[in-house]
C-alpha positions as CSV (number, residue, x, y, z in Angstrom):
1,M,259.8,160.9,-98.8
2,R,261.4,159.2,-101.6
3,R,260.4,156.0,-100.5
4,F,256.8,156.9,-100.4
5,L,256.7,158.5,-103.7
6,R,258.1,155.0,-104.9
7,L,255.3,153.4,-103.0
8,F,252.8,155.6,-104.9
9,A,254.4,154.9,-108.3
10,L,254.5,151.3,-107.5
11,L,251.0,151.0,-106.2
12,G,248.7,152.6,-108.6
13,L,249.3,155.8,-110.4
14,A,249.7,153.6,-113.3
15,L,246.9,151.6,-111.8
16,L,248.8,148.3,-112.3
17,G,247.6,146.7,-109.0
18,P,249.6,145.5,-106.3
19,I,253.1,145.1,-106.3
20,A,254.8,142.4,-104.2
21,A,257.9,144.4,-103.9
22,L,256.1,147.1,-101.9
23,A,256.7,144.8,-98.8
24,A,260.3,145.1,-98.7
25,D,260.1,148.9,-98.1
26,G,260.6,149.6,-94.5
27,P,258.3,152.8,-94.0
28,S,256.0,150.9,-96.5
29,R,255.6,148.0,-94.3
30,E,254.9,150.4,-91.3
31,V,251.7,151.8,-93.3
32,L,250.7,148.5,-93.8
33,A,250.8,146.9,-90.6
34,A,249.0,149.9,-89.2
35,I,245.8,148.8,-90.8
36,V,243.7,146.1,-89.1
37,R,240.7,143.9,-90.0
38,L,237.6,144.8,-87.6
39,D,234.9,142.5,-87.1
40,A,231.9,143.8,-85.2
41,E,228.5,142.3,-84.1
42,A,225.5,144.2,-82.6
43,P,222.3,142.4,-81.2
44,A,220.0,141.3,-83.7
45,D,217.4,143.8,-82.1
46,A,219.7,147.0,-82.2
47,R,218.3,149.6,-84.1
48,S,221.1,149.7,-86.5
49,A,220.7,146.5,-87.1
50,R,217.8,147.0,-89.3
51,T,220.0,148.8,-91.8
52,L,223.7,147.6,-91.1
53,G,222.6,144.1,-90.2
54,P,224.0,142.8,-87.0
55,K,227.4,141.4,-88.2
56,R,229.9,143.7,-89.8
57,S,233.4,143.8,-91.1
58,G,235.9,146.3,-92.5
59,N,238.8,148.3,-91.6
60,G,240.7,150.1,-88.6
61,V,243.6,152.2,-88.2
62,V,245.9,152.0,-85.6
63,I,246.6,155.5,-83.9
64,D,248.2,155.1,-80.8
65,Q,250.6,152.8,-78.7
66,G,247.8,151.4,-76.2
67,G,245.6,149.6,-79.3
68,L,243.5,152.7,-80.1
69,V,242.0,152.0,-83.5
70,L,240.0,154.6,-85.7
71,T,237.4,153.1,-88.2
72,I,234.1,154.3,-89.6
73,G,231.4,154.6,-87.2
74,Y,228.6,152.5,-88.6
75,L,230.9,149.4,-88.3
76,I,230.9,149.4,-84.6
77,V,227.8,151.4,-83.7
78,E,225.6,149.7,-80.9
79,A,228.2,147.1,-81.0
80,M,228.2,144.2,-78.4
81,S,231.4,142.8,-79.2
82,V,234.7,144.0,-81.1
83,T,237.6,141.9,-82.6
84,V,240.6,143.4,-84.4
85,H,243.0,141.3,-86.3
86,D,246.4,142.3,-87.3
87,A,248.5,141.7,-90.2
88,E,249.7,138.7,-88.4
89,G,246.1,137.3,-88.4
90,R,246.2,137.4,-84.5
91,A,242.9,138.1,-83.3
92,V,242.5,140.6,-80.3
93,P,239.2,141.5,-78.6
94,A,238.4,145.4,-78.4
95,E,235.8,147.7,-76.7
96,V,234.1,150.4,-78.4
97,V,235.4,153.8,-77.1
98,G,233.6,156.6,-78.9
99,Y,231.2,157.3,-81.7
100,D,230.4,160.6,-83.6
101,N,227.3,160.8,-85.5
102,D,227.9,164.5,-87.2
103,T,231.5,163.0,-88.7
104,G,230.7,159.0,-88.7
105,F,234.1,158.4,-87.0
106,G,234.4,155.4,-84.5
107,L,237.0,154.4,-81.9
108,V,237.7,151.2,-80.3
109,R,240.5,150.0,-78.2
110,A,242.2,146.5,-78.3
111,S,242.3,144.7,-74.7
112,K,246.0,144.7,-75.1
113,P,248.7,146.6,-77.0
114,L,249.2,145.4,-80.5
115,G,252.9,146.1,-80.8
116,I,252.1,148.4,-84.2
117,K,253.7,151.7,-84.9
118,P,250.6,154.1,-85.2
119,L,250.0,155.8,-88.3
120,P,250.4,159.6,-87.8
121,F,247.8,162.0,-88.6
122,G,248.3,164.4,-91.7
123,D,246.6,167.7,-92.6
124,S,243.3,166.8,-94.8
125,A,242.9,170.6,-95.3
126,R,246.2,170.6,-97.4
127,V,244.6,167.8,-99.7
128,A,244.0,169.1,-103.3
129,E,242.4,167.7,-106.0
130,G,245.0,165.8,-108.4
131,D,247.1,164.8,-105.4
132,P,248.3,161.0,-105.7
133,V,247.2,159.0,-102.4
134,L,247.0,155.4,-101.3
135,V,243.8,153.8,-100.0
136,V,244.8,151.1,-97.5
137,G,242.8,148.3,-96.3
138,H,243.7,145.2,-94.3
139,G,245.5,142.5,-96.2
140,G,248.9,144.3,-96.8
141,V,249.8,145.1,-100.7
142,E,246.8,143.2,-102.1
143,G,244.4,145.5,-99.7
144,T,246.1,148.6,-101.1
145,V,245.0,150.7,-103.9
146,G,246.5,153.8,-105.5
147,G,244.6,156.4,-106.8
148,Y,243.8,160.5,-107.0
149,V,242.1,162.8,-105.0
150,V,239.2,163.6,-107.7
151,S,237.1,166.0,-105.5
152,K,236.7,167.6,-102.3
153,R,233.1,169.1,-102.1
154,E,229.9,169.1,-99.8
155,F,228.4,165.5,-99.2
156,A,224.9,164.9,-98.0
157,G,223.9,161.4,-96.9
158,Y,220.3,160.5,-96.8
159,W,220.8,159.3,-93.1
160,E,220.6,162.9,-91.9
161,Y,224.4,163.5,-92.4
162,L,226.2,166.3,-93.9
163,L,230.2,167.1,-94.3
164,D,231.0,170.6,-95.7
165,Q,233.8,169.0,-97.7
166,A,234.3,165.2,-97.9
167,I,237.4,164.2,-100.0
168,F,236.5,161.7,-103.0
169,V,239.2,159.6,-104.5
170,S,239.2,157.2,-107.7
171,P,239.4,154.7,-108.6
172,P,237.4,152.8,-105.6
173,H,238.7,150.4,-103.0
174,G,236.4,147.4,-102.9
175,N,236.6,147.1,-99.3
176,W,236.1,150.7,-98.6
177,G,234.7,151.0,-95.0
178,G,237.3,152.2,-92.4
179,T,240.0,152.1,-94.8
180,A,243.0,154.6,-94.4
181,L,243.4,157.3,-96.9
182,V,247.5,157.8,-96.8
183,N,249.1,161.0,-98.4
184,Q,252.6,161.1,-100.0
185,D,254.3,161.6,-96.4
186,G,252.6,158.4,-95.0
187,R,250.3,160.3,-92.9
188,L,246.4,159.7,-92.4
189,I,244.3,162.1,-94.0
190,G,241.1,160.3,-94.2
191,I,238.8,157.3,-93.4
192,G,236.9,155.5,-95.9
193,S,233.1,155.6,-95.5
194,L,231.4,155.0,-98.9
195,L,231.6,153.7,-102.6
196,V,230.1,156.1,-104.8
197,Q,229.0,156.4,-108.6
198,D,230.0,160.0,-108.9
199,A,233.3,160.7,-107.6
200,I,234.0,162.4,-110.6
201,R,231.3,164.3,-112.0
202,G,230.1,165.5,-115.4
203,S,228.7,164.0,-118.4
204,M,230.7,160.8,-117.8
205,P,230.8,160.2,-113.8
206,M,233.3,157.7,-112.4
207,P,232.9,155.5,-109.4
208,G,235.4,156.3,-106.4
209,N,235.1,156.2,-102.4
210,M,234.3,158.9,-100.0
211,F,236.4,159.8,-97.3
212,V,235.7,161.4,-93.9
213,P,238.5,164.1,-93.6
214,I,241.0,163.5,-90.5
215,D,240.7,167.2,-89.5
216,L,237.2,166.6,-88.3
217,L,238.7,164.2,-85.8
218,K,241.0,166.6,-84.2
219,P,238.5,168.9,-82.4
220,I,236.5,166.2,-80.8
221,F,239.2,163.7,-80.4
222,A,239.6,164.3,-76.4
223,E,235.6,164.1,-76.2
224,L,235.5,160.9,-77.6
225,L,238.3,159.4,-75.5
226,A,236.8,160.8,-72.4
227,D,232.9,160.7,-72.6
228,G,232.4,158.3,-75.9
229,R,230.9,161.1,-77.8
230,P,231.4,164.8,-78.5
231,G,229.9,167.3,-76.1
232,G,226.6,168.7,-77.1
233,P,224.5,170.4,-77.9
234,Y,223.2,167.9,-80.3
235,K,221.4,168.4,-83.3
236,P,217.8,167.7,-84.0
237,W,217.1,164.2,-85.2
238,M,213.9,163.0,-87.3
239,G,214.5,159.5,-88.1
240,L,214.1,159.7,-91.7
241,L,216.0,158.8,-94.7
242,S,215.6,160.9,-98.0
243,T,216.9,161.2,-101.5
244,D,217.3,164.1,-103.9
245,H,215.4,164.2,-107.2
246,P,215.6,167.1,-109.3
247,G,213.9,170.0,-107.1
248,L,212.5,167.6,-104.7
249,I,213.3,166.0,-101.6
250,V,211.8,162.3,-101.1
251,V,211.4,160.3,-98.1
252,T,212.3,156.9,-98.7
253,R,212.2,155.2,-95.3
254,V,211.3,156.5,-91.7
255,T,213.1,154.8,-88.6
256,P,210.4,152.7,-86.9
257,D,209.7,154.4,-83.5
258,G,211.6,157.7,-84.6
259,P,210.3,160.9,-84.3
260,A,209.4,161.2,-88.2
261,A,207.3,157.9,-87.9
262,K,205.5,159.0,-84.6
263,A,204.6,162.6,-86.4
264,G,203.0,160.6,-89.3
265,I,205.7,160.8,-92.2
266,Q,205.5,158.0,-94.6
267,P,208.1,156.7,-97.5
268,G,207.3,158.7,-100.7
269,D,206.4,161.6,-98.9
270,V,208.2,165.0,-100.4
271,I,209.5,167.5,-98.2
272,V,208.7,170.8,-99.2
273,A,209.5,173.3,-96.7
274,V,210.9,173.9,-92.9
275,G,209.0,176.3,-91.6
276,T,208.4,179.2,-93.9
277,K,211.5,178.3,-95.8
278,Q,211.2,175.9,-99.0
279,V,213.7,173.4,-99.5
280,T,215.0,171.6,-102.6
281,K,217.9,169.7,-101.6
282,A,219.2,167.4,-99.0
283,A,221.8,169.5,-97.7
284,E,219.5,172.6,-97.6
285,F,217.1,170.6,-95.7
286,Y,219.1,169.5,-93.1
287,R,221.1,172.8,-92.6
288,T,217.6,174.5,-92.3
289,V,216.3,171.7,-89.6
290,W,219.6,172.1,-87.5
291,G,219.4,175.6,-87.5
292,I,216.0,175.8,-85.5
293,G,217.5,174.5,-82.3
294,P,219.1,171.4,-80.4
295,A,217.8,167.9,-80.2
296,G,214.1,167.9,-78.6
297,S,213.3,171.2,-80.8
298,D,210.1,170.8,-82.8
299,I,210.5,170.8,-86.6
300,P,207.6,172.4,-88.6
301,L,207.6,170.7,-92.0
302,T,205.2,171.1,-95.0
303,V,204.7,167.6,-96.7
304,M,203.3,166.8,-100.2
305,R,201.9,163.3,-100.2
306,P,201.4,162.3,-103.7
307,S,198.7,159.7,-103.3
308,E,196.4,162.6,-101.6
309,G,197.5,165.2,-104.2
310,K,198.0,167.9,-101.5
311,A,200.7,169.5,-99.2
312,F,199.9,169.6,-95.4
313,A,201.8,170.4,-92.2
314,I,203.7,168.1,-89.7
315,T,205.4,168.9,-86.9
316,V,208.2,166.7,-85.9
317,A,209.2,166.3,-82.1
318,S,213.1,165.6,-82.7
319,A,215.2,163.7,-80.6
320,N,218.8,163.2,-79.6
321,R,220.2,160.3,-82.2
322,Y,222.5,159.2,-79.3
323,E,219.7,158.4,-76.9
324,F,217.8,156.5,-79.5
325,M,220.8,154.0,-80.3
326,Q,221.4,151.2,-77.6
327,F,224.9,151.6,-76.3
328,K,227.1,149.5,-74.1
329,R,225.1,146.1,-74.8
330,T,226.9,142.8,-74.3
331,Y,225.9,139.1,-74.5
């Protein structure tokens, strides 16, 4: 414990930047070594390539002795090739093991054991605002940022994504995708997902990173390993991106060939209601849609199209997002 407290003090509670002396600490070296660089490539015509690009790079965390690596799923979704690079710069091919839409977690396994001590899981439910943490990316000390948990709150993503209690940390890490959020005991408590401008809210918002809590992995871990995804039933997916305006949910993009596009929803449309329930925020919108039934359910929406100046009804025949994506493709 004392060594990790010293690590936190050195690395960032005063926000002085990376300290080379960190590398001399034994337990600290193990934390740093457990973080790998992850490169992935999806086919140019993959569904996700339209928004994420075909080539992606970020971080991953070694979580078992057999080369299993936990990362954020958008790095590896639909990937046809994956490579992990350890702290010594050695490159090892890997394959996608599992991906979860609801949490955003992804798992890959190196083609051979990496000889790296895995980073143990912590208890993200016990994380509190004000806790000192480390955000660890590949690159050793220089890839590590010290900071604080500044918020634990609901997070609604524009891509039909919702976490009941995400973890927000400031200051932000510049290479946030798949970073390890590590507590004072040297345990993994979250995986880096996003850069946000309002990690600290209020009259003077401050930027930071959003992390997916590690506790969300534990109930689905065995299913991801066995089947590549959690067991169903799966949530209905519409294939639309939206953003919150004060009291409004505005569609910013629809997925080509997705359910919303087929139903006639267009960018700029305003979602007014789901069935008879008026919705004004994304989180409320998603929960109401998901409450109708599983993937494949018809979603009745009331939509306002500003160019037409009137509201009208549209029914979206929802789909299973896993079936829409193109997995298990190779060169």
